[in-house]
Residue, then its C-alpha position, 0 to 999 in steps of 0.5 A: m211365893n204364890v199359893y193357890s186353890v183349885f176345886t173340880g170334879y165329876g157329879g156322877w149319878q144320884n142314887t146309884f153306885v155306878l158313877p159316884s161323885i169324884l171331887v178333887d181339891m188342889r191347894s198349896y201352902t208355903r213353908l211359912e203356913a205349913p212348917e212341916l213342908s221341906v220345900n215350897p209348892p210347885p208353880f201353879e202351871q206345873s200343878m195344873e198339868r198334874l191335875n189335868a193328867l189326873l182328870k184325863s185318867i178318870r174314865l168309866r171302865p166296863t164290867a162283865p156283866p154290865m152294871p144294870e144302870l149301864a146295860n141299856l145304854p147305846t154304844r158309841 
């Protein structure tokens, strides 16, 4: 059984609450390392699919009224 660790995230903007940092640390453990687990972790490829789906779901959601830090940004 292979184990793995992947660290990723978004840096956000310093000194603002608008875009906080988001960090994701994906780790796996075998049942030998963590006896409380009932099964071994899924294969790395399956876990990466889940991680990528999570990262794709993270997005900026508009507020009304706009946050001051975002009010003057150009629209796309």
